[in-house]
C-alpha positions in Angstrom: 82.9 113.6 108.7 81.9 117.3 108.2 80.4 118.9 105.0 83.5 120.2 103.9 85.6 117.1 104.3 82.7 115.1 102.5 82.7 117.5 99.4 86.5 116.7 99.0 85.9 113.0 99.2 82.4 112.4 97.1 83.9 113.0 93.9 86.6 110.4 94.5 84.1 108.3 96.1 81.7 108.3 92.8 84.7 107.9 90.8 86.5 104.9 92.3 83.3 102.8 92.8 82.3 103.4 89.4 85.4 102.7 87.8 85.8 99.6 90.0 82.4 98.4 89.3 82.4 99.0 85.3 85.8 97.2 85.2 84.1 94.0 86.9 81.6 94.0 84.4 83.4 94.7 81.0 85.6 92.0 82.0 82.8 89.6 82.6 81.5 90.8 79.1 84.6 90.2 77.4 85.2 87.0 78.8 82.0 85.8 77.3 79.2 86.5 80.1 76.6 88.9 79.1 74.8 89.3 82.3 76.2 92.4 83.3 75.9 93.9 80.2 72.3 93.2 79.9 71.7 94.6 83.2 73.2 97.8 81.7 76.6 97.4 84.1 78.9 98.0 81.4 78.8 101.9 81.4 80.4 104.6 83.5 77.3 106.0 84.6 77.6 106.2 88.2 73.8 105.8 89.0 74.0 102.1 87.3 76.6 101.3 90.2 76.2 103.2 93.2 74.2 101.6 96.3 72.7 104.6 98.4 73.2 102.9 101.6 76.7 101.9 100.9 78.0 105.2 99.6 76.5 106.7 102.6 78.6 104.5 104.8 81.7 105.1 103.0 81.0 108.9 103.5 80.2 108.7 107.1 82.0 105.7 108.3 85.0 105.2 106.2 83.5 102.1 104.5 80.8 100.6 102.5 79.9 99.2 99.1 78.3 99.5 95.6 75.8 97.2 93.9 77.8 93.9 93.2 78.4 93.2 89.5 76.7 89.4 88.8 78.0 86.9 86.2 76.8 83.5 85.0 79.6 80.7 85.6 78.4 78.7 83.0 79.1 81.4 80.2 82.7 81.3 81.3 85.3 79.2 79.4 87.5 78.6 82.4 85.6 79.2 85.8 88.8 79.6 87.7 90.8 81.5 85.8 87.7 83.9 84.6 86.6 84.4 88.0 89.7 85.5 89.2 90.4 87.9 86.3 86.7 89.5 86.9 87.5 90.1 90.7 90.7 91.2 90.1 89.5 93.7 87.5 88.0 96.0 90.0 90.7 96.7 92.3 93.4 96.8 90.1 91.3 99.5 88.0 91.4 101.6 91.1 95.4 101.0 91.4 95.7 102.5 87.9 93.2 105.2 88.5 95.1 106.4 91.9 98.2 106.1 90.1 97.6 108.1 86.9 96.1 110.7 89.7 99.5 111.0 91.5 101.3 111.3 88.5 99.2 114.2 87.6 99.7 115.6 91.2 103.3 115.2 91.0 103.9 117.0 87.7 101.9 119.9 89.0 103.6 119.8 92.3 107.4 119.7 90.4 105.9 122.5 88.1 104.4 124.9 90.8 105.5 123.7 94.4 103.6 122.2 97.1 101.3 125.3 97.2 99.2 123.5 94.9 97.8 121.4 97.2 96.0 124.7 98.8 93.9 124.7 95.7 90.3 123.0 96.1 90.6 121.0 92.4 93.9 119.7 93.4 92.7 118.5 97.0 89.6 117.0 95.4 92.1 115.1 93.0 94.7 114.1 95.7 91.6 112.8 97.7 90.3 110.9 94.6 94.0 109.2 94.3 93.9 108.2 98.1 90.6 106.6 97.9 91.3 104.5 94.7 94.3 103.6 96.5 92.2 102.5 99.4 89.8 100.5 97.3 92.7 98.8 95.7 93.9 97.8 99.2 90.7 97.2 101.1 89.1 94.8 98.2 92.1 92.8 97.9 92.0 91.2 101.6 90.9 87.9 101.6 87.5 88.6 103.3 84.0 87.4 101.7 82.5 89.0 100.0 85.6 91.4 99.2 87.4 90.6 95.5 90.5 88.9 97.1 88.5 86.4 98.7 87.5 85.3 95.1 91.0 85.6 93.8 92.0 83.2 96.8 89.0 80.9 96.3 89.6 80.5 92.4 93.7 79.7 93.1 92.6 77.1 95.9 89.9 75.9 94.0 87.6 75.3 97.0 84.2 73.4 96.4 81.1 75.3 97.0 80.4 73.9 100.6 83.6 75.0 101.7 83.4 78.5 100.3 79.8 78.9 101.8 81.3 78.0 105.3 84.1 80.7 105.1 81.6 83.3 103.5 79.5 82.8 106.9 82.5 83.4 108.9 84.4 85.9 106.8 81.6 88.4 106.5 80.7 88.8 110.1 84.4 88.6 110.9 85.2 91.5 108.6 82.3 93.5 110.2 83.7 93.1 113.5 87.1 94.0 112.5 85.9 97.2 110.7 83.6 98.3 113.9 86.2 97.4 116.5 88.7 99.5 114.3 86.7 102.7 114.1 85.2 102.5 117.7 88.8 101.9 119.2 90.5 103.8 116.7 93.0 101.1 116.4 95.0 99.7 113.2 93.7 96.5 112.8 93.7 96.6 109.1 96.3 99.0 108.4 94.8 100.4 105.4 95.4 104.1 106.0 99.5 103.3 106.6 99.3 101.2 103.4 97.7 104.5 101.6 100.2 106.8 102.8 103.3 104.4 101.9 101.8 104.3 98.3 101.4 108.0 98.1 104.8 108.5 99.7 106.3 106.2 97.2 104.5 108.2 94.3 105.7 111.5 95.5 109.5 110.2 96.0 109.6 110.8 99.5 
């Protein structure tokens, strides 16, 4: 990714990761666990959520990570339900944020035509919407340690030993898929196509 493209992408990455992790932390806090709050994670300050290496990986390779939000299962009233809610809060916050941004873009296109996308600010907003849709889709994949795996684990009520075995397989498998996909330029995980479909749907074409 060249410098100009990176400048268009960075605001959306910062916004998407920050909102994502904040919503994990805030949901855990509202469900009775103060762990994330005590660690200063119930905040929209990006510095509290961004992992430097994970952030650079997103900019350079198109995938990466933020600092994971921790919670204490013993503080949750219903572990299966609350664990799933905490996991789902992150990606669904990205879906909501991306949709809000796309509604704004659509309103601007309707008012001023497609030429508004030549504006630098509008391009940054468009990229932010696409990035948030990407975070929504990617994080719902059922591969550990992504949020989708925790939702599936909660739904199936798997034991700790089984979860641990799946984690050992799932994490390397996800990494291999991403590396092969980027190296061979093939869509094993059709996230890009899914993002495009969501954008087309929002813009009405």
